[in-house]
N, C-alpha and C positions, 0 to 999 in steps of 0.2 A: 559633580554629576557623573555617574557611570554611563557608558555607552555600550550597548550590546549590539554587535553587528550581526545582521541576518541578510547577507547580500543575495542569497538565493531567492529571496522574496521579490526583489526587483525583476529578476528574470521571469518569475512566475507571473507577476502583474503584466509584464510586457507580452509574454506568451499567450495569456488568455485573450488578449486583444487581437491576436493574429488568427487567421483561418488555419487550423491545424489538421493534420492527418490524425487518424485514430492512433493514440500512443500505444494501445494494447496490440492492435494489428501490426504496428511497426515493430514492437518487441517480439511478436510471434515470428515475423519475417527475418529479424536480425540474427546474425550468427555471432554477435558479440554480446554474450549474456551479461558480462560485468558492466559494460557501458549502458546496456538497456535495463540493468538492475533486475534481470530475470534470475530468480533463485532456483526455480524448478520448472521443468517442462514434463508434462505427462501426456497420455494419449489424447485426451479431450480438453485439457485445461492447462493453465499456466499460472505460476505464482510470481508476482512482481513486487519489488519494494516500491513504496510511494516516494516519488522524487521530491515531493513537497509534504513531508510527514507532519502529522499532528504531534506525534511522540516517537521516540526511538523505537524501531521495530515495526512501525506502521507498514503493512503490506496489503496487497490485493490478490484475490484469487478470481480467475475469470475463465469462462469457457474460451477455447481457441476460436471457435466460430464467432463472427461478429453478429450478435443478437442483442436485443434490448431488454426483453422481458423473461422472467423465470419460466413462464409457460411455454416459451419457445425451446427450452432445453429438452434434450432427449433424456431418457432414464439414465443412460450411461454417463452423460454429462453431469446430471444432478448428483449421482452417486459419487463420481470422482471429485467434484467440487466440494461436496460435504466432507468427504474423506480427507481432502487437503486442508480444509478449514480446521478439522480436528487435529491433524498432524502438525500444522503450522502453529496452532494454539499451544500445543504441548511444547514445541520448540521454543516459542516465545516465553512460556512460563519457565522452562529450564534455564534459558540464557539470561533473562532479565528480571525474573521474579516480580512481575507487576502485581499490584493489589487487585486488579481486575482486567477484563477485556471488554471493549465494545466491538461487537461483530454485527455488521449491517450492510445494507445496500440502499443506494439512492437511485431512483429510476426517473429520468426526465429532469430538465433544467429546473422546473418548479420545485422539485424535491431536493435540489442541491447537487445533482449529478453534473460533473464537468465533462463527462464522456458518455456517449450513448451505448457504447459496448458494455454489456452487463458485466459488473465486477462487484465482488464482495470485499469489504474492508475488515481487517483485523487491526484494532488500535489498542496497544497496551496502555493501561491506565494505572496511575499511582495516586494515593491520597495526597492531596495538595498540588497535583499537577495543573490545576486551574487556579493559579494564584493571581495576585494583583496585576502582574505584568500582562498576563493573558487576558484578563478581564478589562483592564483600563487602557492598555496600550495595544491590544490586538497583536501581541507578539509572543512567540513561544521560544523558550530556551531549551535546546536539545543538548544533552551532555555527551553525545557521541556523533561522529560524522557518518554520513551515508556509507562511505567506503568501508570504515571499520565495522559498522553494523552489518553490512553486506557480507564481509569476510567472516565474521563471527557466525552468522546464520548458515552460510555455505559450509563451513567447517562442521557445524552441528548436523547438517543434513547428511554428511558423509558417515556420521556415526549412528544414524537412525536406520 
């Protein structure tokens, strides 16, 4: 029997049981972008890698302000967030050549949101990325570490 280790899942399970501060607000306040997985800071929004990704390159774009609903966004925030979704989608396509992208938002616990701070996900997808292990064992196998993915995306951002 082969064993695939996913030790970060244990931390995730433990962390969701704790009362947490807003991880997006914490990333906004942080001066350590690499540790906070912040890829880009703009005037009204921030791009953060997902610490518990569904796939390599999974990231989130969020307004800096702690708001919950899209209707609370200013026009400037909406324009910048959508512009960053387009920019980061292009970077993901250039770096990872996925077969597709899931771009979406979950609002409220009932919709699957783990955080009330509005954020949009970009999840690269490949044919076959939902295989037997994901379906039957609720486990994902990621071919690249968060650190190496972060570095690859940061380097690409310098070229854009």
